[in-house]
N, C-alpha and C positions, 0 to 999 in steps of 0.2 A: 766246607771250603771248595770253591770251584777248581777244576783242573788247571786253569790259567793262573789263578792266584797261587796255587801250590807250586807250580813251576817257577813263578817269580820269586817265591820265598826260598826255593832251593837254589836258584841262581845267586841270590843275595848271600846265602850261607856259604856258597862256593867262593864268593869274592872275599869273604872275611876269614875263611878257614885256611890254616897253614899246615896242619898236620896231615900226613899222607893217609893215616887210618881214617881220619874224619872225612877226607875227600872220597875215599873208597866207599865208606858207608853212604855218604850223600849221593854218590853216583848210582848205587844200587837202588836207593829210594827214588831217584829221578827216573831210572829205567822202569821201575814198577809203575810209577805214575803215568809215564808215556804209554806203557802197555795197556794200562787200564783205560786210558783215553781212547786208544785205538779199538779196544774191544767194545767200548760203548758206541763208537761210531759204526763199527761193523754190525753190531746187533741192531742198531737203528735202521741201517740200510737194508738188512735182511728182513726186518719186520715190514718196512715200507714196500719191499719187493713182493713179499707174500700178500700184503693187503692189495697191491695193484693187481696181482694175478686173480685174487678173489673177485675183485671188481670186474675184470675182463670176462671171467667165466660166469658172472651174474648169479651169485648166490650159492656157489659151491661151498659146502661146509664140512668141517672136520668133526670127528666124534662118532660114536655108535648111535644107531637108530634102533627104535623098538621094533619087535616083530610085527605089532599092529601097524606101524608106519610102513613097513616093508610090504604088508599085504595091500594097504591102500595104494601104494605106488604101483604095484603089480596090476591091480584092478584097473588103474587109470592108464596103463600102457607106458609107464615111465621107467621101466626097468630093462636094462640091456641084457644080452644073452649071458654076460659074465656075472650077473647079479648086482651090478653097480647101477646107481641112478643115471639115467640117460639124460644128462643136462642139455644135450643138443636138441632132443625132442621137445623139452620144455621151452628152450629158447626159440624154437621154430614157430611157436604159437604167438609170436610178437608181430602180427601182420597189421596192427592198427596204423591208420593214417588219417589225419584230420581232414574233414571235408574242405573243398577248395574255397568256399565263400563263407566267411564268418558273419553271422547276423546277430550275435549276442556275445559280449565279452565284458566280464566284470572281475577286475583284480582288486576292487574296493579302494583303489589308490586315492580317489577324491572324496571318500566317505568320512563323516564325522564320527569320532569315537563315541560309543555309548548310544548311538542312534539306530533306528531300524534302517536296514540297507535300502537305499532309494530305488534300486532297480528290481525290487522284489515286492511281492504282495503276500499278505497273511491269510491263511486258510483256517487255521485253528491254533489255539494256544496263545501264549503271550510272551514267552521268554526267548527273545530274538534280538540281538544287537551286534554292532560292529565292535570288535576288540582287536588288540594286538597280542599275538602269541607266537613264540618261536620265530621271531623275525619277520612275521607277515601279518598284514591286516586280514581278518577273517570274520565270517558270520558265525556267531555262537548261537546254536539252537538247542533248546532243552524242552522236550515234551511239546514241540511246536512244529507245525507244518507250514512251509512257505513254497511259493512258486515264482518263476520269472514274471516280471510285470511286462506283459506284451499287449500290443494293441488288439490283436485277435486272440480269441480263446483257443483256437485250433491253429497252431503256428508251425508245427513240425512238418517238414516236407516229406516227399516220398523216399528221399535218401538224406540221412543226417548223421552227424556225430555230436556227442556231448561229452565234455571232459570237465573234471574239477579235481582239486586236491582236498583231502580230508585228513585231519590230524587224529592219530590213534594215541590215546592216553594209556599210561601204565595201568595194569589191573589193580583194583583197590583191594587191599587185604581184607579177607572175610566176605567179600561180595561174590555173587555168582556171575551173571553176564554183566560186563562192565559198561559197555555202551553199544548202542544200536543205531544204524543209519538205514532208514527205509526210503527207497526211491520208487515212486509210483509213476507209471506211464498210462495215460488215459487215451481212449479210442474215440470213435466218431460220435458217440453219445454224450461226450463230456459237456457239462453245462456250467463249469466254473466252480462248482461247489466242492469238488475233490472227494466225493463219496466213493467208498471202496467198491461199490457195485458196478462202477463204470470203468475200472482200470483194466487194461489188457495185459499188463505184466507188472509184477512187483518184485523188487530185489531187496533183500535184507543182508546187510553186512554187520556182523557182530564180533566183538572181541571179548574173550572170556578167560577166566582162570578156573581150572577144574579141581582146585583144592591143593594140588601139589605144584607149587611154583615158588620162585624167588620174587620178593617184592619188586615191582617195576617191570615184570616180564609177563608175557602171555603164554599160556599153555595151549590155547586153541583159538583159531579164527574160523568162523563159520560164514559161508556165503550161500544163503537159501534163495530160491526163486520160484515164482509161479507165473505161468503164462498161458495164453489162449491162442490157438491157431485159427485160421480163417473159417474152419468148419465149426468152431465153437467148442472144441475139445480142450480140456485143461491138461497141461503138462507141468510138472514141477520137479525139483530136485535139490540136492545139496552138494556143492562142490567139495571134493576131497580137501580136508583141512591140511593134510600134509602137502598137497600141491600148492595151496595158498601160502603156507608157511615159508616156502622156498623164495617167494618174491615179496612177502609182506615186510614192511619196515616197522620195527618196534619203537613205540614212543617217538614217532616221526611222521612227516607228511607222506601220505600215500596217494598216488595218482589213480583215479578211477575213470574209466571211459566206456562209452557205449557207441555202437555203430548199428544203424538200420539201413538196409538196402532192399526196398520193395517187399521183401519177405524174410530176409535173413537178419536176425538180431544177435549181436555179439557183445559180450561184456568183458572188460579187461581190468586187471589189477597191476599197476606199474608196468603197463604195456604187454603183459603176458595174458593171453586169452584164457579166461576162466570158464565162460559159458558160451556155447555156440548153438543157437536155436535156428534150425533151417527154415521153419515155416511159421511165421508169427503174424498176428494181426497188426495192422498199421497203427502205431502210436501217433497221437496228434498233439499231446501236451504232456507235461510231467511236473512233479513236485518232490520236495525233500521233507522228511520228518526225522528228527533226531531226538534221542533220549539217552539217559545215563543213570546208573545206580548212584552216582555221586553228584555233587553240584558242579562238576567239571564241564559237563555239556559235550556237545559235538561241534567241531569247527570245520568250516568249509571256505575255500577261497579259489581264485583263478578259474572261474566258471566260463566255459567257452562252448557256444553252439555254432555249428557250421553246416551249410548245405553241401551234400556230397557224402560218400561213405566208402568203406572198404569194399573192394570189387566183389561182386556177387559170384560165388562159386557155382559153376554149372558142370555136371558130370560129362566126361568125355570131351572136354574143351582142350585148348592148347596145353601141351605138356608144361609142367611147372618150371623146368629148366630150359625151355625152348628159346627164351630171350637171350640167355647166355650162349646157347649153342649156335643160334643164328648169328650173333655178333662175332663170335670167334671164327665161324666158317667164312664170313664175309671180310673181316678185317684182321683176324689173328689176335684179337684182344677183346676184352669186355671191360667197359668203362662205366662206373656208377657213381652217382652223387647221393645214393641212398644208404651208404654206410656212414653213420654219423658218430661223432665223438664229443665228449664234454669239451667246452671251450678251453683251449690251451693245454689239453691233456691227451693222453693216449687211451683214455677210458671209453670203451664202446657204449653207446646208448642202447637200451634194450630194443628199440624199434629197428635197429640195424640187423637183427638176427634173421629176419625173413629174407633179406637180400643175400646175406652170407649163406643161408641155407640153399638158395638157388645155385650159387657157385659150387657148394659142396656136392649137391646132387649131380651137377654136370661132371665134376672131377671124379666122382665115384663111378659114374657111367663110363668114363674114359680114363682108366687107371694108369695108362702109360703116358698120358699127357703131362708135361712139366710146365710150370708157370712161374713167372716173376711177379710178385705182388708188390706194386708200387704205391707208396703213399705220397700224395701231393697236397700242398697247402696254398693259401693265398699269400699275398705279399705283406700282410699285416704283421709287424714284428721283424726282427733282424734274421739274417741267415744263421747266425749263431744259435738262435732259438728254433727256427723253422726246420733246419736240416735234421737235427737229432729228433725233433718231434715227429717229422714225417716217417723217419726210420722206426721209431717206437710204435707208431700207428700201424705201419705195415706189419710189424712183428705181432701186434695184438690180433690182427685179422688172421695171420697165419696160425697163431695159437688156437683160436676158436675153430678154424677149419680142421686142425688136427684133432680137436675134441669131438668133432662131428664125423670122424672116421676117414679123413683124407690122409693119404700117405705123405708124411713130412718130407720124404725124399724128393717129392715133386714140387716143393714149394721153396721159394727164395724171397725173402723180404728185402726191399730196397727203398730207401727214403730219397725222394727227389726234391724235397723242400718246395720253394716257390719258383724254381728255375725253368719249369716247362709249362707256363700258363697256356690255357686254351681259350681264354676270354680276357676282356679288359678288367684289370684290377681296380679301376677307378670307380666302379659301381658295385653295389652290394650284389646285384644279380650276377655280375661277372665274377666276383670273388667266390660266390656260392658254386659256380661251375668249376672254378679252379680247385676248390676243396673236394678232392675226389680220390677214389681208389681205382687203379687199373690192374687188370689181370692179363699179362702179356704171355702168350703161348710161345714156348721156346723149342 
């Protein structure tokens, strides 16, 4: 019986009860029911608050870690001086930005179910079709290699980004490696045949169970890669599984991205940089190959290629926090549109962490400076919604800055809602400018 029905029944009994003892007993029952309802609500709020904090800190998990995992984290520079995982350092590896000019975009929205995807070409194998899974249309590939169907064989520019979503399935009981996605990038000698001897880099993303697991969960995720630099020397490696485990989504869609800028090749999992190759041969084309121990296959969707890339890092260039420092010196504040949130929520997107890291670097270099962190929204929705939302977003930024080592005494979160626009809210471009975070020096 629900709490509401129970209370209605109690009220009815009160109406027909005449004895003082009966009324006393019923009152005690009613009080207990009300207390139980309150506890249920309080527990729900507490759980939702904890979940929200976990989302803001992007992967912070409770529970004990194995000694082997601790060693891996230490080797990868992810352990702070107090022995705890340095989540701020992991989040700072979220520097991915899509190139400015999109030249290939396939969300499969116009595709017919069960057919070979029309924007793709077959290199080998035969099991490839459009399906619907977990609320999305996707390309299912199993033991098959496909490539984007482009007019020219060598279509990747000097600077590019590639993104797509891939579905990770639960580990299959009794199997070894459950599924593998191979991504091949081909160089100047590519002739369209997709033979291994002409690729300049290859990445393999594998999900596995190592024998000790609960059904439906992974024990390990491996990210292996091989690459060649302009001198023809091969480099290769395997990314720490523990580092990947922090950002990998079990049995869900994961976002994979690549960025190439003249020589620098970077790979990302859910916007967290996994591999950073400083000197790589120029890729000119690419392809997918998927395989699985079961008949589930591998699923891919939302494929985007764009011209432009993550800025090329050069040694001894402008200081990382100089943009923040320059803005504060000239205007007394730093205004940014690069701190992004989920629509209608105060949940930070992972790609916001690079911008927040710049602010953290400045504040730690200037430990006596105090700042008001202002959240601003556009005018979509009412003030009743936007005012508290902007406050919650400002508080989320403050919370992450604290996790990065900024003194909380120097931070004050303030929500401004849509009351202080800097552009016209009648256009999407103007609304995008109004959705911002300002750091005002006090």
